[in-house]
C-alpha positions as CSV (number, residue, x, y, z in Angstrom):
1,X,-10.1,16.6,-0.6
2,X,-6.6,15.5,0.6
3,X,-5.6,18.5,2.7
4,X,-5.1,17.7,6.2
5,X,-5.9,13.9,6.0
6,X,-3.4,12.0,7.6
7,X,-2.4,8.8,5.8
8,X,-0.7,6.2,6.3
9,X,1.5,4.8,3.4
10,X,2.8,1.3,3.5
11,X,5.6,0.0,1.3
12,X,5.9,-3.9,0.9
13,X,9.0,-6.0,-0.7
14,X,8.1,-5.9,-4.1
15,X,11.6,-4.6,-5.0
16,X,10.8,-4.0,-9.1
17,X,7.8,-1.8,-8.0
18,X,8.8,0.4,-4.6
19,X,10.5,3.3,-6.8
20,X,7.2,3.6,-8.9
21,X,5.1,4.6,-5.7
22,X,7.7,8.1,-5.3
23,X,5.9,10.1,-7.8
24,X,2.3,9.3,-6.5
25,X,3.5,9.4,-3.0
26,X,4.7,13.3,-4.1
27,X,1.2,13.9,-5.5
28,X,-0.5,12.9,-2.1
29,X,2.1,15.7,-0.1
30,X,1.2,18.3,-2.9
31,X,-2.4,17.4,-2.5
32,X,-2.0,18.4,1.1
33,X,-2.1,15.1,2.7
34,X,0.2,14.3,6.2
35,X,1.7,11.3,5.1
36,X,3.6,9.0,7.4
37,X,5.7,6.2,5.6
38,X,5.5,2.9,6.8
39,X,7.6,-0.1,5.9
40,X,8.2,-3.5,6.1
41,X,11.1,-5.5,7.5
42,X,12.5,-6.5,4.3
43,X,12.2,-3.1,2.6
44,X,14.2,-1.5,5.7
45,X,16.8,-3.8,5.9
46,X,17.5,-4.9,2.2
47,X,18.6,-3.0,-1.1
48,X,18.0,-4.9,-4.4
49,X,18.8,-4.0,-7.8
50,X,16.1,-1.8,-8.1
51,X,17.3,0.3,-5.3
52,X,19.8,1.5,-2.4
53,X,17.8,1.2,0.6
54,X,19.5,4.0,2.5
55,X,19.1,6.4,-0.6
56,X,15.1,4.9,-0.7
57,X,14.3,5.9,2.8
58,X,16.1,8.9,3.2
59,X,13.9,9.7,0.0
60,X,11.0,9.0,1.5
61,X,11.8,10.9,4.8
62,X,12.7,13.7,2.6
63,X,9.3,13.7,0.5
64,X,6.9,13.0,3.6
65,X,8.8,15.0,6.4
66,X,8.6,12.2,8.6
67,X,10.6,9.6,9.8
68,X,10.1,6.0,8.5
69,X,8.0,4.0,10.6
70,X,9.4,0.2,10.4
71,X,8.5,-1.6,13.7
72,X,5.5,-2.8,14.9
73,X,5.9,-1.0,18.3
74,X,5.9,2.2,16.5
75,X,2.9,1.6,14.2
76,X,0.4,0.3,17.2
77,X,0.6,4.4,17.4
78,X,-1.8,4.7,14.7
79,X,-4.8,2.9,16.5
80,X,-6.5,5.1,19.2
81,X,-3.1,7.0,20.2
82,X,-3.2,8.5,16.7
83,X,-6.0,7.1,14.2
84,X,-5.4,7.7,10.9
85,X,-7.8,9.0,8.3
86,X,-6.7,6.3,5.6
87,X,-3.7,3.6,5.2
88,X,-2.3,2.9,1.3
89,X,-0.6,-0.1,0.7
90,X,1.3,0.1,-2.3
91,X,3.0,-2.0,-3.7
92,X,1.0,-4.7,-1.4
93,X,3.0,-8.3,-2.6
94,X,1.5,-11.2,-2.2
95,X,3.0,-12.1,0.8
96,X,2.0,-9.4,2.8
97,X,-1.7,-9.8,0.9
98,X,-2.0,-13.1,2.3
99,X,-1.0,-11.9,6.2
100,X,-3.6,-9.0,5.7
101,X,-6.2,-11.5,4.4
102,X,-5.7,-13.9,7.4
103,X,-5.5,-11.4,10.1
104,X,-1.9,-11.9,10.6
105,X,0.0,-8.8,12.0
106,X,4.0,-9.3,11.9
107,X,4.8,-6.2,10.5
108,X,4.7,-2.5,10.9
109,X,2.6,-1.8,7.4
110,X,-0.1,-4.9,9.0
111,X,-0.3,-3.1,12.5
112,X,-1.0,0.1,11.0
113,X,-3.3,-1.5,8.5
114,X,-5.3,-3.4,11.2
115,X,-5.5,-0.4,13.3
116,X,-7.1,1.6,10.5
117,X,-9.6,-1.1,9.7
118,X,-10.7,-1.6,13.2
119,X,-11.3,2.1,13.5
120,X,-13.4,1.7,10.3
121,X,-11.4,3.9,8.0
122,X,-10.7,2.9,4.3
123,X,-7.5,1.1,3.3
124,X,-6.3,1.5,-0.1
125,X,-4.1,-1.4,-1.6
126,X,-2.1,-1.5,-4.8
127,X,-1.5,-5.2,-5.6
128,X,2.1,-6.2,-7.3
129,X,2.3,-9.9,-7.1
130,X,3.8,-12.6,-9.5
131,X,0.9,-15.2,-8.7
132,X,-2.4,-12.9,-8.7
133,X,-3.7,-15.5,-10.8
134,X,-2.7,-18.3,-8.9
135,X,-2.3,-19.2,-5.1
136,X,-2.8,-14.9,-4.4
137,X,-5.9,-15.0,-6.3
138,X,-8.3,-16.3,-3.4
139,X,-6.5,-13.9,-0.9
140,X,-7.2,-11.0,-3.3
141,X,-11.0,-11.9,-3.7
142,X,-10.9,-12.0,0.2
143,X,-9.9,-8.9,0.5
144,X,-12.0,-7.4,-2.1
145,X,-15.2,-8.6,-0.2
146,X,-13.9,-6.8,2.9
147,X,-15.4,-4.0,4.2
148,X,-13.3,-0.8,3.8
149,X,-10.4,-2.0,1.5
150,X,-10.7,-0.6,-2.1
151,X,-8.2,-1.5,-4.8
152,X,-6.0,0.5,-7.2
153,X,-6.6,-0.6,-10.5
154,X,-4.6,-3.7,-11.6
155,X,-4.0,-6.2,-14.6
156,X,-1.8,-8.4,-15.9
157,X,1.6,-7.1,-16.7
158,X,2.9,-9.5,-18.8
159,X,0.7,-12.2,-19.9
160,X,2.7,-14.2,-22.0
161,X,6.2,-14.5,-19.9
162,X,4.4,-14.2,-16.5
163,X,0.7,-15.5,-16.9
164,X,-0.1,-15.1,-13.3
165,X,1.3,-11.9,-12.5
166,X,-0.6,-8.4,-11.9
167,X,0.4,-5.2,-11.0
168,X,-1.4,-2.0,-9.9
169,X,-1.4,1.1,-12.5
170,X,0.1,3.4,-9.8
171,X,-1.1,6.2,-11.9
172,X,-4.5,5.7,-10.6
173,X,-3.4,5.7,-7.2
174,X,-4.5,9.3,-6.1
175,X,-7.9,8.8,-7.7
176,X,-8.4,5.7,-5.6
177,X,-8.0,7.2,-2.7
178,X,-10.1,10.0,-3.2
179,X,-13.1,7.8,-4.2
180,X,-12.4,5.6,-1.3
181,X,-12.9,8.6,1.2
182,X,-16.1,8.4,-0.2
183,X,-16.4,4.8,0.5
184,X,-16.2,4.3,-3.4
185,X,-14.2,1.6,-5.6
186,X,-12.5,3.1,-8.7
187,X,-14.3,1.3,-11.6
188,X,-12.9,-0.7,-13.3
189,X,-10.9,-2.4,-11.0
190,X,-9.5,-5.2,-13.2
191,X,-7.8,-3.4,-16.3
192,X,-5.9,-4.2,-19.4
193,X,-2.2,-2.8,-18.6
């Protein structure tokens, strides 16, 4: 089903989960998808206690066979010049979620997403945010009600120490992608973690 599909894979700065997308990314490539890695400025320019940026970017290129896209100019080609069959944002931080929900396009990830949505093709998002049940809640609901946006199932990851935090179950990313190509939302979308 994914063989030959052109997929943009957007990665935003949820540093504690950026390494968690490696296996689902490999699964997409193994399924025959043509995957273009697209990152925000913070992912491109920052290391964290969870990853070394240079090693991480090299790994993304090695897995996908494509250079990592990190500028708005580079991402703009995914509009009419080279349309994608789907855009994925995993992880999707509360910051990038707020911008997407309010049509702010200030990163390569958001530019590629805007171009994909404009073309009427699906976008899959995997929320990973400490304030999903706080300030980001309204943005989640806004995106859930937006045509062609589909969610990887997500739930509270630590309800007692971080009661407003929710993260996506990235093991369900490929299944979410397959259903999103049929314009269907995987269910249940809110899960117990």
